[in-house]
C-alpha positions as CSV (number, residue, x, y, z in Angstrom):
1,M,0.0,0.0,0.0
2,T,1.2,3.5,-0.9
3,V,2.4,5.8,1.9
4,V,2.4,9.5,1.2
5,L,5.0,11.9,2.6
6,S,3.9,15.5,1.8
7,D,5.6,18.8,1.9
8,L,3.4,21.5,3.5
9,D,3.9,24.9,1.9
10,G,3.0,25.0,-1.7
11,V,1.5,21.5,-1.6
12,L,-1.1,21.4,1.2
13,V,-1.3,25.1,2.1
14,D,-0.8,28.4,0.3
15,S,1.3,30.4,2.7
16,Q,3.3,32.4,0.2
17,A,2.0,35.8,1.1
18,S,2.7,35.3,4.8
19,I,6.2,33.9,4.0
20,M,7.2,36.9,1.9
21,R,5.8,39.5,4.3
22,A,7.9,38.0,7.0
23,W,11.0,37.8,4.9
24,H,10.6,41.4,3.7
25,W,10.2,42.5,7.3
26,W,13.3,40.7,8.2
27,G,15.2,42.1,5.2
28,E,14.3,45.7,6.1
29,R,15.7,45.1,9.6
30,H,19.0,43.9,8.3
31,G,19.6,45.9,5.2
32,V,18.8,43.0,2.8
33,S,17.4,44.2,-0.5
34,A,13.8,43.4,-1.6
35,A,15.3,41.9,-4.8
36,A,17.4,39.5,-2.8
37,I,14.4,38.5,-0.7
38,D,12.3,37.9,-3.8
39,A,14.9,35.6,-5.2
40,L,15.0,33.4,-2.2
41,P,14.9,29.6,-2.9
42,H,11.7,27.9,-1.8
43,G,11.6,24.8,0.4
44,R,14.8,25.5,2.4
45,P,14.9,26.0,6.2
46,S,15.4,29.7,7.1
47,S,18.6,28.7,9.1
48,D,20.1,27.5,5.8
49,V,19.2,30.8,4.0
50,I,20.0,33.5,6.5
51,P,23.8,33.1,6.5
52,S,23.9,33.7,2.7
53,L,22.0,36.9,3.0
54,A,23.4,38.4,6.2
55,P,26.6,36.7,7.4
56,G,27.5,37.2,11.0
57,L,24.0,37.2,12.5
58,D,22.9,34.8,15.2
59,V,21.2,32.4,12.8
60,A,19.1,30.6,15.5
61,A,17.8,33.8,16.9
62,E,16.9,35.2,13.5
63,S,15.2,32.0,12.5
64,R,13.1,32.1,15.7
65,A,12.1,35.7,14.9
66,L,11.1,34.8,11.4
67,D,9.1,31.8,12.6
68,R,7.3,33.9,15.2
69,R,6.4,36.5,12.7
70,Q,5.0,34.0,10.3
71,A,3.1,32.1,13.0
72,E,1.3,35.3,14.0
73,D,0.5,36.2,10.4
74,V,-1.7,33.3,9.1
75,D,-5.0,35.1,8.2
76,D,-4.6,34.4,4.5
77,V,-3.1,30.9,4.7
78,V,-5.5,28.6,3.0
79,A,-5.7,24.9,2.0
80,L,-4.7,24.1,-1.5
81,P,-6.9,21.8,-3.8
82,G,-6.8,18.2,-2.6
83,A,-5.1,18.9,0.7
84,A,-8.0,17.9,3.0
85,E,-8.9,15.0,0.7
86,V,-5.4,13.5,0.7
87,L,-5.2,13.7,4.5
88,R,-8.5,11.9,4.8
89,A,-7.8,9.3,2.0
90,F,-4.5,8.0,3.6
91,G,-5.3,8.4,7.2
92,P,-2.9,8.4,10.2
93,D,-1.0,5.3,9.3
94,R,-0.2,6.1,5.7
95,I,0.5,9.9,5.5
96,A,3.0,12.3,7.1
97,V,4.0,15.9,6.6
98,V,7.7,16.7,6.1
99,T,8.4,20.4,6.1
100,S,11.1,23.0,6.5
101,C,8.9,24.8,9.1
102,T,9.3,24.4,12.8
103,R,6.6,22.4,14.6
104,D,4.8,25.5,16.0
105,L,4.8,27.2,12.6
106,A,3.6,24.1,10.7
107,R,0.8,23.6,13.2
108,A,-0.2,27.3,13.0
109,R,-0.5,27.0,9.2
110,L,-2.4,23.8,9.2
111,A,-4.8,25.2,11.8
112,A,-5.3,28.4,9.7
113,A,-6.1,26.3,6.6
114,G,-8.5,24.1,8.5
115,L,-6.4,21.0,8.2
116,E,-5.9,18.3,10.9
117,P,-2.2,17.6,11.5
118,P,-1.3,14.0,10.7
119,A,0.1,11.9,13.5
120,V,3.6,12.0,11.9
121,L,4.8,15.6,11.5
122,V,8.5,15.9,10.7
123,T,9.7,19.5,11.1
124,A,13.0,21.4,10.8
125,D,13.5,21.4,14.6
126,R,13.5,17.6,14.6
127,L,16.3,17.3,12.1
128,R,20.1,17.9,11.8
129,R,19.9,18.6,8.1
130,G,17.1,20.1,6.1
131,K,16.1,19.5,2.5
132,P,17.7,18.7,0.0
133,D,19.1,16.2,2.5
134,P,16.8,13.1,2.7
135,E,16.9,12.9,6.5
136,G,13.4,14.2,6.9
137,Y,11.7,11.9,4.5
138,L,13.6,8.9,5.8
139,L,12.6,9.7,9.4
140,A,8.9,10.0,8.3
141,A,9.1,6.6,6.6
142,R,10.6,5.0,9.7
143,E,7.9,6.5,12.0
144,L,5.2,5.2,9.7
145,G,6.9,1.8,9.5
146,A,7.2,2.1,5.8
147,D,9.7,1.0,3.2
148,P,11.1,4.1,1.5
149,A,10.6,2.3,-1.9
150,G,6.8,2.2,-1.1
151,C,6.6,5.9,-0.3
152,V,5.4,8.7,-2.6
153,V,6.7,12.2,-1.9
154,L,4.6,15.3,-2.8
155,E,6.8,18.3,-3.4
156,D,6.7,21.7,-5.0
157,A,10.4,22.8,-4.8
158,P,13.6,21.5,-6.2
159,A,15.2,21.0,-2.8
160,G,12.3,18.8,-1.8
161,V,12.4,16.8,-5.0
162,E,16.1,16.2,-4.5
163,A,15.5,15.1,-0.9
164,G,12.7,12.6,-2.0
165,R,14.8,11.2,-4.8
166,A,17.8,10.8,-2.4
167,A,15.6,8.9,0.0
168,G,14.8,6.4,-2.7
169,M,11.2,7.4,-3.0
170,R,8.9,8.2,-5.9
171,V,8.5,12.0,-6.2
172,V,5.5,13.8,-7.6
173,G,6.3,17.4,-8.5
174,V,3.3,19.7,-7.6
175,L,3.4,22.7,-10.0
176,T,2.1,25.4,-7.7
177,T,5.5,27.2,-7.2
178,Y,7.8,26.3,-10.1
179,A,7.5,25.6,-13.8
180,P,7.6,22.0,-14.9
181,E,11.2,22.2,-16.2
182,V,12.4,23.3,-12.8
183,L,11.0,20.1,-11.3
184,A,12.3,17.9,-14.1
185,A,13.9,15.5,-11.6
186,A,10.5,14.5,-10.3
187,D,9.1,11.1,-11.5
188,E,5.8,12.9,-12.5
189,R,4.4,16.4,-12.4
190,V,0.8,17.5,-11.6
191,A,-1.0,20.8,-11.2
192,S,-2.2,20.1,-7.7
193,V,-2.7,17.3,-5.1
194,A,-6.3,17.1,-6.3
195,D,-5.1,16.3,-9.8
196,W,-2.7,13.6,-8.4
197,L,-5.6,12.0,-6.4
198,R,-7.7,12.0,-9.6
199,T,-4.9,10.3,-11.6
200,R,-4.5,7.7,-8.9
201,G,-8.2,7.0,-9.0
202,R,-8.1,6.5,-12.8
203,Q,-5.2,4.1,-12.4
204,G,-6.8,2.2,-9.6
205,A,-3.7,2.6,-7.4
206,G,-3.6,1.2,-3.9
């Protein structure tokens, strides 16, 4: 039976406006240009990104400040098509969320979007290495008692696609954030989680 390991932002929830507001706020505080903020890569932990933008800062403290800002600014965070359906379809034993957010931020976004957190929630504060390292996806598979080869990863960013492939899993690129060619390393590409669920239904997948 298929086990689903899903990214959060850009796959289950649309949080882009909240993310960019927080990063622009942070950039203004530290003299980082709006252009540099707009060019940030998606799907990477803030602790991996901050040193490249403002070397010398206390990365842990700045990451916490960014997370707090985003957790307090979730009014326009909404569920993406298929999000609630995929969480229901696979249930607690066959689905996990693997995200570059911290636990508190992930839970704030899921709550704002009206989505019930799955039993297995792998967040940045549980890991030594974020995406594109496969650690998060391998941990989620272990906690679900699943063989990585039987897992499907839902991802919208190149770092996440790379992480899923490195974990030995089938990767579905969700085209909410990047153009298809940017996610060319994915095994397949779909417009949304809802489209992937429909495709699985037509194929009669288990």
